N, C-alpha and C positions, 0 to 999 in steps of 0.2 A: 505500312512501316511498322516493323516490330522493334522491341527494345534492342535486340541483337544487331539489327540493321542500323539502328541509331548509333550504337557503339562503334561499328565499323566505319560509319560515316564520320564520326568524330575523329577517329584515328587518322583517316585520310586527310581530313581538314587540318588537323594538328601538324601533320607533316608538311603541308603546304604553307603553314604559318610559323615554321620553326625559328625564323629570325626574330619573331616577336615574343615567343614563349621563353627562349633562352638565348638572347643575343650574345652573351659572353662565351657560350659553348658552341655557337654555330660554326660549322666548318663546311666549306664547299658550297656549291649552288643548291637551290631547292630542287624538288623533283622535276619541275618544268623548265629548269635551266636558269631561273632567276638568281642573280648574284647579289642584288641589293633591292631593298624596298624603300620608297620615299613615302612616308606617312604624312599626308598634308591635312591639317585641321580644316574640316568643313562644317564646323559648328556655326551657329548664328553670328557670333561676334566676328569671327575671321571672315566669314562671307561678306559681312558689311564692311570689312576693312580691305577688301580686294582679293580674297582668296581665289575666286574663279579666274581672274586674269593671271594670277601667279601660277595656277595649275596649268592653264593653257600654255603659258610661256615655258613652263618646265617640260611639258610634253614635247613642245617644238624643239627645245634645246636638246632633249634626249634623241629625238629623231635625227637632228642635224649631226649629232655625234655618233650615230649608229648604235645607240645603246637601248633603243626601245624594246628589244627582245630580251635583254638581260637585267633591265632595271624596271621594276614594277611601281607605278604610282597608285597609292591607296588613299582615297579620301576617307577620313575618319570623322567620328563625332568630336565634341569639344575636348581639347587637351587640358583646358583649365586656365592657362595663363593668358587670359583674354587681352590684357593690356600690351602683350608682346606680339600679338598676331599681325599679319599671317605667319603661321608656324609650319615648318617642315622638319620632320625627324628622319634621319637617315639610319636605316637598320641593315645589317646587324652592328654597324659602327656605333650606334647609339649617340649620334650627334644631333643636337637641336639647333636649328637656325631660326632667328627671330626677326620681326619687323621687316619681312621680305617684300620687295617690290618686283614686278616682272623683270626688270633689268638685272636683278641679282641672280636670276636662275642660271644664266650662262656660266657664271663663276662657279656655282655649285657643281655643275656638270663637268666643266673643264678642269677645275682645280681639285675638286674632291673626288668625284666619281671616276674621272679619267686619270687625274694626276696623283690621287692618293693622299692629298693633304687638305684638311678642313680649312674652310675660308674663315679666318679669324675675325675679320671685320663684321661678319654676319652672326657671330655668336653673342650670347648674353653676357653683359658686364653689369655688375651691381652699380658701378659709377664709372666715370670716364677714366680714372686712374687705376681701376682694378683689372686684374688678369681676366681674360675671357674664360667662360665656363662652357664646356661642350656637352657634358652628360646631364640630362635632367635630374638624375639622382644626386648630383653634386650642387644643385641649386637649392637654396633654403626654401624656396616656394614649394618645391616638390618633396624635398627631403623630410619635412615635418608632417607630411600627410600620410594617411593610411587609407587606401582605396578599397572599398567593398562595393558600394553602390556604383561607383564610377570606374570599377576595375576594367571594364571593356572600352569605355569611352576614350578615344584617342589611340586605341590599339587595334581597331578592326573597322572594316567597312560596314557601316550601319545598314546598308542596303543589301547585304549578302547574308542569307541564312546559313550558307556554308561556313562563313567565318564565325557566326555566333555558335554554331554547333562545335566548331574547332576550339572555342573558348569554354567548353563544357556546357554549352547551351542545351536545354531540354533534358539534361541528365537528372536534374531534381525531379522533373515530372515523371520520367521513367522509373526512378527509384520509388516514388510515391505510388504510382499505379500498379507496380508489380510486387512491391514488398511492404507496403504500409496500408493500414486501414485508414479511412477518413479521420477517425478520432486520433490516430497516431500522428497525423499531420497537425491537427489542432493542438495536441499535447506538446509537440515540438515547438510550435510557435508560442504557446503559453510559457513553456520553460525557458525560451530565449529571452523573455522579458521585453520583446520588441514593442515599443510605444509608437503611436501614430506620429508621423513626421509632418503632418499637415498643419500642426499648430497646437491642438488640444493635448496631445500626448496620451491619448486613451490606449490601453493595452490592446494590440491588434488581435491577440489570441482570444481575449474575452469577447470581442466583437464577433469573431468567427464562431465561437462556441454558441453564442446567442442565436446566430442564424441557423446553425446546425440543429439546435434544439427547437426552433420554431416549427409549428405544425404546417403541413401542406407540402405538396410536391413542386409547386412553382415558386422558385426563388431566384434572386438576381444578385450579381456581383457588378459593382460600378467602380471604375477607376476615376478619381477626381483629378483631372489635369487642368482645372480652371485656375491656374496660378496667376493671381492678380496683384500681389504686393509690389509697390514701386521698388525697382532695383532687384527683384527676385527673378532668377531664371534657372533654378535647379531642376524642376520637373521638365521644363522645356528641353534642357540639355540632355536629360536622360532619354526622353522620347526621341530626340534627334540622333543621339549617339548609340543607343542600345534598345531599340523598340521591341525586339523579340523577348527581352527579359520581362517586360510588362505583360506580353502575351502569355508567357510561361507562368508568371506569377498569378495572373487572373485564373488560368486553368487549374492551378494548384488550389486556389481559394475555392473554386467551383467544386472540385473533387472533395475537398474537406467538408464543405457545407451542404452539398446536395443541389447546388444551383446548376442550371443548364443553359443560362443566357447571361451575357455580360455586355456592358457598355463602357466605352471610354468617353468621358465628357471633356472636351478640350476647346479652348477658346480660339476663335477664328484668327486672332493675331499671330498664331503659331503655324503658318502654312507649311513650313519645312517639316515640323514635327508631325503634322497631320498626314503629309504625303508619305513619310517614312513609316509611320505606324500602319497606314492602310496597306502599304507594300508588304510589311511584315505579316499582317493578318492573311493576305493572299498567299504568301509563300508558305506559311504554316498550314493553311488549308490544303495546298497542293501536296505537301509532304505528309499529310495524314496526322498532323499535330494539332489540328482543330477540326471541328465537325463531328462526324459519327465515328465510332469505333477507334478512338484515339489510341495510338500505339498498340493496335490490335487487341484492345480491351473493350469493355462495354461502356466506356466513358464517352459521353456526348456533351459538347460545349461549343458555343458560338459567340463571337464578339462583333459588335458593331461600334462605329465611331459616331458620336453626336457632337456637332460643332456649335458652340455657344457664341453669343454676340459680344462677349467681353464684359459682362456686368460683374463687378466685384462681389456682389451679394450672392451670386450663383455658386460661389465657393462653399456656401452654407448648405448642409445636406438636403434640407427639405426644399430650398429654392432650386438647387441643382436638379432634383428629381422632377420638379414642375417644368423646368426648362427642357429636360430630356423628352418630356411628353409634348413639347411645343407650347406650353403655357407660359404665362408671365412668371419670371423668376422672383417669387416672393416667399419668404420663410413662413412656416406654419408652426403653431404651438406644439410642443412636445411634453408629455407623451401623447399619442403612441410614437415610439421611436422607429426608425427605419427597419430595424430587425424584427419589429412586430408588424408594421404596416408601412411599406415603402413604395417602390415603383409599382404602379397598377394596383396598389393596395396589397401587394404581396411582400413577404419578408425580403429584406435587402441589406447588404453590407456595402459601405462606401469607404474605400481606402485611397489615400492619395498616391501619387506616382512613386515618391521616394520610399514610402512604407512598403509598397508592393515590390520594389526593386531589391529589398532586403530578403525577400522570401526564398528565391531559388538558392542562394548560398547558405541560408540557414538549413534548408532541407538537405542540401548536399553535405554540409560539414557538421551539422548537429547543433543543438542548442548550447552545449557547453562551450563550443568554439566561439559562438556569438557573445555569450556572457563574459568571456575572457577579454573582450574589448570594451572600453568605456568605463562607466562607473556602475556601482551596484544598483542604484535607482534609475540610471539611464544607460543601459548597455548598448553596445554597437557604436557606429560612427554617425556623424551628422554632416550633411553637405551644406555649405554656406556660400552665398553669393557675396563675396567681399567687394565692397565698392566705396566710393567717397574719397576723402582726402588721405589716400594711401598710395605708395609708389607702385605696387603691383596689385592690380585688381583681377578678379576672375572667379572661377569656380574652385572651391576648396573643400576637401573631405578630410575630417580629422576625428579621432576618437572622442566620444562624449567626455566632457571633463577637461578638455584642453583649455588652457588659460587664455583669456582675451589678449593679454600682453604678447603671447606667442603668436597669436593670429595677426596682430597689428605689426609687430616689430621683426619677427622672424619670417613668417610666411609672406606678409604684406610688404616687407622691406622698409617699414617705418613711414613717416609722413614726409611729403615733399619739402625740400628746402629747410629741413630741420625744424619744422613747425611743431608746436606743442600739441599733444593729444588733449582733447577737451571732453569728448563723449563718443559713444558708439550707440547707434540705434539698432535694436534687434526686434524682429517680429513685424516689421513694416508698420502700417498705420494702426495696427492693433497692439503694437509693442511699446516699449519704453526706452528711455535714454539712460545709458550707464555712464556715470561720470568717471573722471580720472582716478578718483580715490578707490574705485573698484576695478582698476585695470587688471588685477590679478584674480578676478573672479573666474570660477570654472564655468565653462559653457555647457551647462546641462539644464534639464527642465527645472529642477528644484532650486538651484542656485540663482538662476535668473529671476524666478518668481519672488525670491526673498528681497531683491532690490527693486521690485516694481516693474520688471520687464517680463517678456515671455520669449520662448524659443521661436514661436511662429513657424513659418515654413522655412526660414533660414536666411532671410535677408540680413546683412550686417553692413551698416553704413557708418564709416568712420568720419568724425568731424574734428576740425582743428580749432585753434584759438580764435579764428576769424568767423566762426559760426555763431549766430545768435540763436539761443535755445528757444526764445519766444517765437521767433520767425520759423524755426523748425516745427514747433507745435502747430503753428498756423498752417504750414504747408500740409501736414498730415491731416489736419482737421478739414482743410479745403477738399482734400481727396475724399474723406468720409462723407462730406456734404454732397458731393457730386455722385457718389456711389450708393447712397442710401436709397432703398427701394421706395421709401415713403409710406410704408404700411403702418408703422406705429409712431405716434406723436413724440415719444421721448427721443427717438433717433431722428425723425424727420425735422422736428422743430429744435430739439436740443442741440444737435450738432451745428445747425445754422446759427443759433444764438451764441454758442461757444466760439464759432469762427468770428462772429461780429465783435465779441468782447476781445478776442486776441488781436483783431485788426485795430480796434481802438487803442490797445496798449502799444502796438507797433507804430501807430500814427500819432501818438502823443495826445490822444483824446480821452484817455482813461482818467478816472478820479480815484479817490481813496477807497472806494467800495468795490472797484472792478475786480480786483484779484479775488476777494472773498466770494463775489457772485460767481466768478468763473469756477472756482473750486467746488462750491456748493452745487452748481449746475452739472458739473462733470460727475459728481457722485450720484446725482439723480438719474442721469442718462445711463450710467453704468449699472444701476440696480433695477431700472424699470424697462429697459429695452427688450424687445421680443427675441432677437437673435444675437449671435455672436458679434455681428458687425457693430451694432449699437452698444452692446455690453463692453466691448473693448475699445471703441472709438476714443473714449476719454484717456486711455492709457498714456499717450504721449504728453497730454496736458498734465496729468497727475504726476507722472515721473519727472517732468521738467520742473514742476512746482516743488516737488520733494527735494530735488538735488540742485536746482538752480534758481531758487526763489529770489536770491539777491538780484538776478538779472531782471526779473519781473519788477521788483521794487525800484530798480534804477530807471526803468522805462517810465514808471508811473510817477515816482516822487521827484526824480531829477530831470525827467524828460531827456534822458540820454540812453543810447544803445551802446553798452560797453564793447560790443564786437564791431561796431561801426557798420552795421548791415541795414538797419531800418532807416530808410531814406528821409522820412519826415522828421527824424530826430537828429539829423546830421547838419552841421554847419561847415561850409567850405570857405576858406579865406586864403589870400595869397600873401606869403611872407615877402615883404618889400625888399629885404636884403638879399634873398635868394633868387628873386625874379630876374631873369636875363633879357626880358623883352622879346622872346622868340615868337610870340603871337599865337602859339599853338592853342592855348586855352581860349583865346579870343576867337580864333577861326572855327573852333569846334563847339562852342557853346550853343545849344539848341534854342535858348531863349534870349540871346543877345543881352545878357546881364553882366558881361565882363567889359570893363571900360579902361582906356588908357589914362593913367594918372597925368594930370595937367603938367605939361612941360617936361615930362619924364618918359623914358622908354620902359615904363613899368606898368603893371596892370592891377586892377582891383575888381572885386566881385560885389555887385549891388545885391544885397540880401533880399530886398523886396523884388519879387519876380523870379528869384532862383528856385528851381524845382528839385534841387538836391540830387540831381541825376549822377553826379560824380564823374562826368566826362572830363572835366578840367583836371581832376585828380589823376585820372588814368593817362592822359596824354602828356602831362608835364614831365619833361625829361630831367629836371633839376631838383625835384622835390620841393618846389616852392609853394605848391598848393597843399594846404593843410586841411585835414578832415578831423572834426571834433564832434 
């Protein structure tokens, strides 16, 4: 494979994908006679929502209508709007159907593909009274995004190297190998200001420069795909939807730094990502884009996949490298840093998936293009996994510096039932909680740090007024306790003790000294732990103490949970005047502590023996059960 042959390949592939590159200007059928394409999201969320059965029904409906030769079904990577799946996008009409079931496919084929009219009942509506929206670009969820990392996800078959090449795939590699020196590549990445998207925000170009300057001929490039934050699925979706981009990016990193071997470390919980990545590596080898004499040059590079067992601590660089070697994943003191002594004791760089996914477009378009997006200190875009108490959840890519308010109320569509925004958790168990007073904060590295949070890998969980911030801190601390490798006492013992103190507060067992003890212990764990897991584990505690201290004090001093979440601090009673005697609370009480009032068709709760489960509150249709 020569660079000229790659260009010819790209041109042919582009022609076969014309509906997706310029749907508005598409005229007539594609070269193979295809008149329409049905892009069906085959990302993890849609698959779990029933995508395979929808795809099967769609193919059967096309065959029944005799359209299987003129309408192409293309399974794609994640389209992003996960809460609306399964999703099908009709091209070049550019019509998006949402919440599809197998029985809906016949209507799409008969009314839209054969009849020429979109099926309105299957289109997106912001609410029941709103007009349907057909084009993704007209939906606020998509309209406010700018896709760089996710540019190919949802627009191509992730299992086809032809389609990746048609989307300018491997053009950056050809440009680098034939027209740039290794140092030119590093200089471009340095000038772009790209910062690591795995959490720390370390400049990627500086890391590459350190590896290039390290002595020795044996060097390694590692892609960290051990995404372990609760609610985070950015890296997973990139690997599932655009695996060739990571292959190309790692090869560019190898060329720039002098490495000849690469590893992708991915957790076993991502079987679809693993399968598609392995397929991409095989396709690249067959095409002469991996292995020896890449693109007819002297470049040699190979990639292997290493599957981890899902330990959160293996996201830390030194623990990850130990796991790659089949050893127990435990962090090691630094220095030496991986660029000095890494895998097999040789110089190594480790970049996470999203960081690497930025590299091909930076090399193709130049550093100045990239710095034109985002902010001065945080150029480019960031992919967030938007989740929690928000109407539209999913994968979102926005320029760095986008306001949190825009993420929640424009892209996310606001909170369900008009609930009030209370906080947003960023950075997963290593991050912090941002209160409503900072709803207009810019989402970039420096701004988040100023309010006690971090960017992390990109998890963003929205919480409403019914969220208890003490309980939220306890949830993340429980995660850290379970995921601690146990090597250093500050993390092993400290996180467990913090969890115990948080549990005492939630259970009404805390005294006047508990909050001070918790805060002091959090600061010790933060400063004395060996690796990033322990150093950042106290962040949810410290940020909630900083912004929601009144909730902690209410739990301790008043024995009340203001949000009504902590069971042992709740009291349930039945309002005599509102009770209709329907017996639902009586029949559903798991502890038989609800009794009929003597001589009345009314009921009461015996507090002694009540376990505060809230079942009576949930089943009462008349609002007679009160929670205090």
